[in-house]
ZAMARGU-4260 file (C-alpha; in steps of 0.2 Angstrom, whole numbers, plus 5000, padded with zeros to 4 digits):
<rodrens>
0) 4992/5252/4988 | 5008/5251/4998 | 5013/5235/4989 | 5011/5244/4973 | 5021/5259/4978
5) 5035/5247/4983 | 5034/5237/4967 | 5047/5241/4953 | 5034/5236/4940 | 5022/5250/4945
10) 5023/5265/4934 | 5030/5282/4941 | 5014/5292/4939 | 5003/5278/4947 | 5015/5277/4962
15) 5013/5296/4965 | 4994/5294/4965 | 4995/5280/4978 | 5007/5290/4989 | 4995/5305/4989
20) 4980/5293/4994 | 4990/5285/5008 | 4996/5302/5015 | 4978/5308/5015 | 4972/5292/5024
25) 4986/5295/5037 | 4983/5313/5040 | 4964/5315/5039 | 4956/5298/5042 | 4969/5292/5055
30) 4969/5275/5048 | 4984/5269/5058 | 4974/5273/5074 | 4959/5263/5068 | 4970/5248/5063
35) 4977/5248/5081 | 4960/5248/5088 | 4956/5232/5078 | 4969/5223/5089 | 4955/5222/5102
40) 4943/5212/5091 | 4939/5194/5095 | 4941/5189/5077 | 4959/5183/5076 | 4960/5184/5057
45) 4954/5202/5057 | 4968/5206/5070 | 4981/5198/5059 | 4976/5207/5043 | 4975/5224/5053
50) 4993/5220/5060 | 4999/5216/5042 | 4991/5232/5035 | 4998/5243/5049 | 5016/5236/5046
55) 5015/5241/5028 | 5009/5258/5033 | 5022/5261/5046 | 5036/5255/5033 | 5029/5267/5021
60) 5031/5281/5034 | 5049/5276/5037 | 5053/5275/5018 | 5045/5292/5014 | 5053/5300/5029
65) 5036/5304/5037 | 5036/5305/5056 | 5030/5289/5064 | 5013/5289/5071 | 5013/5295/5089
70) 4998/5283/5093 | 5008/5268/5087 | 5023/5273/5098 | 5012/5276/5113 | 5004/5259/5110
75) 5021/5250/5110 | 5027/5259/5125 | 5011/5254/5135 | 5011/5235/5130 | 5029/5232/5130
80) 5035/5241/5145 | 5031/5226/5156 | 5026/5208/5152 | 5007/5205/5151 | 4997/5191/5144
85) 4986/5201/5133 | 4985/5198/5114 | 4990/5216/5111 | 5008/5212/5116 | 5008/5198/5103
90) 5001/5209/5089 | 5013/5223/5094 | 5028/5211/5092 | 5021/5203/5076 | 5019/5221/5068
95) 5037/5226/5073 | 5044/5210/5066 | 5034/5212/5050 | 5042/5230/5048 | 5060/5224/5049
100) 5056/5210/5037 | 5049/5223/5025 | 5065/5233/5027 | 5076/5218/5023 | 5065/5214/5008
105) 5066/5231/5000 | 5079/5234/4987 | 5081/5253/4991 | 5098/5260/4994 | 5093/5269/5010
110) 5090/5253/5020 | 5103/5256/5034 | 5096/5274/5036 | 5078/5267/5037 | 5083/5254/5050
115) 5092/5266/5060 | 5077/5278/5061 | 5066/5263/5066 | 5077/5257/5080 | 5079/5274/5087
120) 5061/5274/5092 | 5061/5257/5100 | 5078/5254/5107 | 5074/5256/5125 | 5057/5248/5123
125) 5064/5232/5117 | 5077/5231/5131 | 5064/5234/5144 | 5053/5220/5137 | 5067/5208/5136
130) 5071/5210/5155 | 5052/5209/5159 | 5049/5193/5149 | 5063/5183/5155 | 5061/5188/5173
135) 5044/5178/5173 | 5042/5162/5183 | 5034/5151/5170 | 5026/5139/5183 | 5017/5154/5191
140) 5009/5159/5174 | 4990/5157/5174 | 4989/5154/5155 | 5005/5146/5149 | 5000/5146/5131
145) 5001/5165/5131 | 5018/5166/5137 | 5023/5153/5125 | 5016/5163/5110 | 5024/5179/5116
150) 5041/5170/5118 | 5040/5163/5101 | 5035/5180/5093 | 5049/5189/5103 | 5062/5176/5098
155) 5058/5180/5079 | 5060/5198/5083 | 5076/5196/5092 | 5083/5186/5078 | 5079/5200/5066
160) 5087/5213/5077 | 5103/5203/5078 | 5103/5201/5060 | 5100/5219/5057 | 5116/5222/5067
165) 5127/5209/5058 | 5122/5215/5041 | 5122/5234/5040 | 5133/5235/5056 | 5122/5246/5067
170) 5125/5246/5085 | 5109/5248/5096 | 5107/5241/5113 | 5092/5231/5108 | 5103/5222/5095
175) 5115/5217/5109 | 5103/5213/5123 | 5105/5194/5120 | 5124/5195/5121 | 5124/5207/5136
180) 5112/5196/5146 | 5113/5178/5138 | 5109/5170/5154 | 5091/5176/5153 | 5089/5166/5137
185) 5098/5151/5143 | 5086/5150/5158 | 5071/5147/5147 | 5079/5129/5143 | 5077/5125/5162
190) 5059/5131/5162 | 5046/5117/5163 | 5040/5122/5146 | 5036/5112/5130 | 5050/5104/5121
195) 5047/5113/5105 | 5050/5130/5114 | 5067/5123/5120 | 5071/5117/5103 | 5067/5135/5096
200) 5079/5142/5109 | 5093/5130/5105 | 5091/5133/5086 | 5091/5151/5089 | 5107/5150/5098
205) 5115/5140/5085 | 5110/5153/5071 | 5118/5166/5082 | 5134/5157/5083 | 5135/5153/5065
210) 5130/5170/5059 | 5115/5164/5051 | 5101/5174/5060 | 5087/5180/5049 | 5090/5168/5034
215) 5074/5159/5037 | 5063/5174/5041 | 5066/5185/5026 | 5056/5180/5011 | 5066/5192/5000
220) 5085/5193/4998 | 5094/5195/5014 | 5108/5209/5014 | 5125/5202/5011 | 5134/5196/5026
225) 5148/5207/5031 | 5163/5202/5041 | 5160/5203/5060 | 5168/5218/5068 | 5177/5218/5084
230) 5161/5222/5094 | 5152/5207/5087 | 5167/5196/5090 | 5167/5201/5108 | 5148/5198/5110
235) 5150/5181/5102 | 5163/5177/5115 | 5152/5182/5129 | 5138/5171/5122 | 5150/5157/5120
240) 5156/5158/5138 | 5138/5159/5145 | 5133/5144/5135 | 5148/5134/5141 | 5145/5140/5159
245) 5127/5134/5158 | 5133/5117/5151 | 5145/5115/5165 | 5130/5119/5177 | 5120/5104/5170
250) 5111/5112/5155 | 5111/5097/5145 | 5102/5087/5158 | 5087/5099/5156 | 5085/5095/5138
255) 5071/5084/5133 | 5077/5073/5119 | 5063/5060/5118 | 5055/5063/5101 | 5036/5063/5100
260) 5029/5056/5085 | 5016/5065/5075 | 5001/5055/5068 | 4989/5060/5054 | 4972/5064/5062
265) 4979/5065/5080 | 4993/5061/5092 | 4987/5045/5100 | 4994/5028/5095 | 4980/5017/5089
270) 4978/5000/5096 | 4988/4987/5087 | 5000/5000/5080 | 5017/5000/5087 | 5029/5015/5086
275) 5048/5014/5090 | 5053/5028/5101 | 5067/5038/5094 | 5076/5054/5100 | 5074/5071/5094
280) 5088/5072/5082 | 5085/5091/5079 | 5089/5095/5097 | 5104/5083/5097 | 5112/5091/5082
285) 5108/5109/5088 | 5115/5106/5105 | 5130/5097/5099 | 5134/5111/5086 | 5131/5125/5099
290) 5144/5117/5111 | 5157/5114/5097 | 5155/5132/5091 | 5156/5139/5108 | 5172/5130/5111
295) 5179/5136/5095 | 5175/5154/5099 | 5182/5153/5116 | 5198/5144/5111 | 5201/5158/5098
300) 5202/5170/5112 | 5212/5159/5124 | 5231/5159/5125 | 5233/5145/5138 | 5235/5128/5130
305) 5233/5119/5146 | 5217/5128/5150 | 5210/5124/5132 | 5214/5105/5135 | 5206/5105/5152
310) 5190/5114/5145 | 5190/5103/5129 | 5191/5087/5140 | 5177/5093/5152 | 5164/5099/5139
315) 5167/5085/5126 | 5165/5072/5140 | 5148/5081/5144 | 5143/5081/5126 | 5148/5062/5123
320) 5139/5057/5139 | 5124/5067/5134 | 5124/5059/5116 | 5128/5041/5122 | 5110/5035/5127
325) 5102/5042/5111 | 5114/5035/5098 | 5110/5017/5092 | 5120/5007/5091 | 5128/5014/5106
330) 5145/5023/5105 | 5153/5011/5117 | 5156/5000/5102 | 5163/5014/5091 | 5177/5026/5090
335) 5172/5042/5100 | 5177/5052/5084 | 5162/5044/5075 | 5149/5054/5086 | 5150/5068/5073
340) 5145/5058/5058 | 5132/5048/5068 | 5123/5064/5075 | 5123/5074/5059 | 5121/5061/5046
345) 5104/5068/5041 | 5109/5086/5040 | 5123/5090/5028 | 5124/5109/5033 | 5126/5106/5051
350) 5138/5091/5049 | 5150/5102/5039 | 5148/5116/5052 | 5152/5104/5066 | 5167/5097/5056
355) 5174/5114/5053 | 5172/5119/5071 | 5180/5103/5077 | 5195/5106/5065 | 5196/5124/5071
360) 5197/5118/5089 | 5211/5105/5084 | 5221/5118/5075 | 5220/5131/5088 | 5224/5118/5102
365) 5239/5112/5091 | 5246/5129/5089 | 5245/5132/5108 | 5253/5116/5112 | 5267/5119/5099
370) 5271/5136/5106 | 5274/5128/5123 | 5283/5113/5115 | 5271/5101/5124 | 5265/5093/5108
375) 5282/5086/5103 | 5286/5080/5120 | 5270/5070/5122 | 5265/5065/5104 | 5258/5049/5111
380) 5247/5057/5124 | 5242/5070/5111 | 5235/5057/5099 | 5227/5049/5114 | 5218/5065/5119
385) 5212/5069/5101 | 5204/5051/5100 | 5197/5050/5117 | 5188/5067/5116 | 5181/5063/5098
390) 5190/5078/5089 | 5204/5069/5079 | 5202/5078/5062 | 5208/5063/5051 | 5195/5051/5059
395) 5181/5064/5057 | 5186/5066/5039 | 5187/5048/5036 | 5170/5045/5044 | 5163/5059/5033
400) 5169/5051/5017 | 5162/5034/5023 | 5145/5043/5025 | 5145/5048/5007 | 5152/5032/5001
405) 5169/5039/4996 | 5160/5047/4981 | 5169/5061/4973 | 5153/5068/4965 | 5146/5072/4982
410) 5162/5081/4986 | 5160/5091/4970 | 5142/5094/4975 | 5147/5103/4991 | 5161/5112/4982
415) 5150/5120/4968 | 5136/5124/4981 | 5132/5142/4985 | 5137/5138/5003 | 5155/5140/5006
420) 5156/5130/5023 | 5163/5114/5015 | 5175/5124/5004 | 5182/5132/5019 | 5183/5116/5029
425) 5191/5106/5014 | 5204/5119/5011 | 5209/5119/5029 | 5209/5100/5031 | 5220/5098/5015
430) 5233/5111/5022 | 5233/5100/5038 | 5235/5085/5028 | 5251/5091/5020 | 5259/5093/5037
435) 5252/5078/5046 | 5253/5065/5032 | 5261/5052/5042 | 5247/5053/5056 | 5234/5052/5042
440) 5242/5036/5034 | 5243/5028/5051 | 5225/5031/5054 | 5221/5024/5037 | 5232/5009/5040
445) 5223/5005/5056 | 5206/5006/5048 | 5198/4989/5052 | 5196/4981/5036 | 5195/4963/5043
450) 5181/4952/5038 | 5185/4939/5052 | 5177/4930/5066 | 5178/4946/5077 | 5177/4964/5073
455) 5190/4974/5084 | 5182/4987/5095 | 5187/5004/5089 | 5199/5014/5100 | 5199/4998/5111
460) 5213/5004/5121 | 5207/5022/5124 | 5201/5025/5142 | 5187/5035/5136 | 5169/5036/5143
465) 5164/5022/5132 | 5176/5008/5137 | 5187/5002/5150 | 5206/5002/5145 | 5210/4986/5155
470) 5198/4975/5146 | 5203/4978/5128 | 5186/4969/5123 | 5181/4965/5106 | 5164/4964/5098
475) 5156/4947/5095 | 5154/4943/5077 | 5136/4940/5079 | 5133/4958/5084 | 5141/4964/5067
480) 5135/4962/5050 | 5147/4951/5040 | 5150/4965/5027 | 5147/4980/5038 | 5156/4997/5036
485) 5174/4997/5041 | 5178/5008/5056 | 5195/5016/5061 | 5204/5007/5075 | 5217/5019/5082
490) 5230/5007/5089 | 5243/5019/5092 | 5259/5018/5103 | 5250/5025/5117 | 5239/5010/5117
495) 5251/4996/5117 | 5267/5004/5125 | 5276/4999/5109 | 5288/5011/5100 | 5281/5021/5086
500) 5282/5012/5070 | 5290/5021/5056 | 5279/5025/5041 | 5290/5015/5029 | 5289/5000/5040
505) 5271/5000/5041 | 5269/5002/5022 | 5281/4988/5019 | 5270/4975/5028 | 5260/4964/5016
510) 5266/4972/5000 | 5266/4955/4991 | 5247/4954/4993 | 5243/4973/4994 | 5224/4975/4990
515) 5209/4982/4997 | 5197/4976/5010 | 5185/4962/5007 | 5172/4975/5010 | 5168/4987/4995
520) 5162/5004/4999 | 5144/5008/4993 | 5141/5024/4985 | 5132/5037/4994 | 5114/5033/4995
525) 5108/5048/4986 | 5119/5061/4978 | 5113/5079/4978 | 5114/5078/4959 | 5111/5062/4949
530) 5127/5062/4938 | 5124/5045/4931 | 5109/5051/4922 | 5118/5060/4909 | 5127/5045/4901
535) 5128/5054/4884 | 5136/5070/4891 | 5153/5065/4886 | 5149/5065/4867 | 5143/5083/4868
540) 5155/5096/4862 | 5159/5112/4871 | 5150/5122/4857 | 5134/5112/4860 | 5136/5116/4879
545) 5138/5134/4876 | 5124/5134/4864 | 5113/5127/4877 | 5119/5139/4890 | 5104/5150/4889
550) 5092/5136/4893 | 5103/5127/4906 | 5110/5134/4922 | 5128/5134/4927 | 5125/5121/4940
555) 5116/5109/4927 | 5130/5111/4914 | 5143/5107/4927 | 5134/5092/4932 | 5132/5086/4914
560) 5151/5089/4910 | 5159/5079/4924 | 5153/5062/4918 | 5169/5056/4912 | 5180/5063/4926
565) 5169/5057/4941 | 5155/5046/4935 | 5159/5034/4920 | 5174/5026/4927 | 5165/5021/4942
570) 5149/5015/4932 | 5160/5002/4925 | 5164/4995/4942 | 5149/4990/4952 | 5150/4992/4970
575) 5143/4977/4979 | 5142/4970/4997 | 5146/4953/4990 | 5164/4948/4990 | 5171/4940/4974
580) 5175/4922/4974 | 5193/4924/4970 | 5207/4936/4976 | 5211/4951/4965 | 5227/4960/4967
585) 5232/4978/4965 | 5238/4982/4948 | 5254/4991/4945 | 5254/5009/4942 | 5264/5020/4931
590) 5259/5037/4937 | 5252/5045/4953 | 5235/5039/4958 | 5235/5026/4944 | 5228/5011/4953
595) 5213/5000/4954 | 5206/4996/4970 | 5199/4978/4969 | 5192/4967/4982 | 5202/4954/4993
600) 5196/4937/4998 | 5189/4933/5015 | 5201/4933/5030 | 5214/4944/5021 | 5217/4961/5030
605) 5222/4975/5019 | 5233/4988/5028 | 5231/5002/5016 | 5214/4999/5007 | 5206/5014/5014
610) 5221/5024/5010 | 5219/5019/4991 | 5201/5022/4991 | 5203/5040/4998 | 5217/5044/4986
615) 5207/5038/4971 | 5192/5049/4977 | 5204/5064/4978 | 5210/5060/4960 | 5192/5059/4953
620) 5188/5075/4962 | 5204/5084/4955 | 5200/5077/4937 | 5182/5083/4938 | 5187/5101/4944
625) 5200/5102/4930 | 5187/5097/4917 | 5175/5110/4923 | 5188/5123/4924 | 5194/5120/4906
630) 5176/5123/4900 | 5173/5138/4912 | 5159/5129/4921 | 5166/5130/4938 | 5157/5143/4948
635) 5174/5151/4955 | 5192/5150/4953 | 5198/5133/4959 | 5217/5136/4957 | 5221/5136/4975
640) 5211/5121/4978 | 5219/5112/4964 | 5236/5116/4970 | 5232/5108/4987 | 5225/5092/4978
645) 5241/5092/4967 | 5252/5093/4982 | 5242/5078/4990 | 5245/5069/4974 | 5263/5071/4975
650) 5264/5065/4993 | 5253/5050/4989 | 5264/5046/4974 | 5279/5046/4985 | 5270/5035/4998
655) 5265/5022/4985 | 5282/5022/4977 | 5289/5015/4993 | 5277/5000/4993
</rodrens>
């Protein structure tokens, strides 16, 4: 009956009859008290159904501005005033969580007022229970399964409480309790508790830092995210500082990263069946992103460049040391900047958030160093610092492009996605690229495109945690696939004590045989949308596309219409790991970006092959966006983005004209 009252499909007179019936049940039959008594039943299914019905009844009272049941408020005060291992506390938490979910799910305009009325009754109760729960000594608990169940239920409730503050901008103590006492939550990670609970806590902290709390818990539409106010920003800073303090105290050492395999029909490995142990990549990603976001938030509120550099070096060293044993092949053979693409390769959303946080750290630190004039005085040491600590924005972007096979259609997928994280990251990076073009070209120039007897160790001269500076060791050829992906080799002046080489001088090398690497770049293993499946989309007219608009979504139309700009040109050129039998040279170009990246013979090192590949990727992306914009198929106004890409085109044109 409550569901029918809340449904927009129910006729008005039917809703009124349902309202009258429920009010009679609440007043005369005391149905809410009877549902509470069912929590003592041994039948868990009956208890669950009772909690679900009670949650809807309580929400009905809130929505109809009926005074909440005194028996329910007394029940919550009794069972949440202190920690107990009874099932009543679990059903109490579950019911309260279900009420907040109903508030979020409802489309009524008084949502903020309803939530305020609800939290007014339970503000103090939640704070008391938070202190009681996290003051427990897990090893002294008689039934550890009970505290685990209560902890999981309370984490869900706490996430919704924080979400209720971020969205409607309410300010109750229970909504801030995590930020007021974050150390209590962080101590759970040090408990001798199951790994999945620690994973829940780490993911919960990640959601808080990313302003994504409540997204996975609400089945209906989540209220639109509002810009964080000053109070939320200060609380986020308190949480970030607490996390970094815990990391400095050895928090990462308490994380269990050894992944446990799940087996159909049991958890035991059958005789004769082998399984390869692998780390829990969910924890690796979440812990890495939590540290990166905490650093970004702290640096946004820090004015001392020297303090930021010290903190960055300390915490990135902790993070890279934590990740090193769990990444195969080991980071000791690779650029420290590659850690991000390696850790987040299976999760696009987290990878983009980490890249954006890393870029934010770099930009904040750069501004701080420029203000003190330390950046211009020690450019070589600055480059050294960015590579050693794994946050050089150009390296991270190049490794990201490498992960997606330098495929412009994947970039377009991200840009037309409902998530704006990549758009924000991409725009900020393009702005940086305009100012730091020479450094970008230097890194592209030093990308190891050699198919020779030895592959050069990346950042081989960086005295990082992964390699000794004095040895300058190389990787034996038998450890590397003959056509493996190329890696950046940051051989800057700080590594060789040689003077910085001008951009024009570097570009002038080998211009007679300028061509790309003998390694061609494979396309992304699986694009978010199969653009190549619409081979006939080019012949469709605009009128036909508009005629089909009623049956085809905007996203589907967009993917059908970019065939010529981003797909067909590459379909004609097969990407293969097999090098051609004869050398092919770069064709002359008349306009910017008009070039053809071909494959060089063995033992020929291209100094700007990666540069050409990236420039071509940008051109394909620019063409695709323009094509969609002309047909009004791009989901937003891309004018600002196109201006940035056009400016990159101009810079690239000047660079290539010097060759």
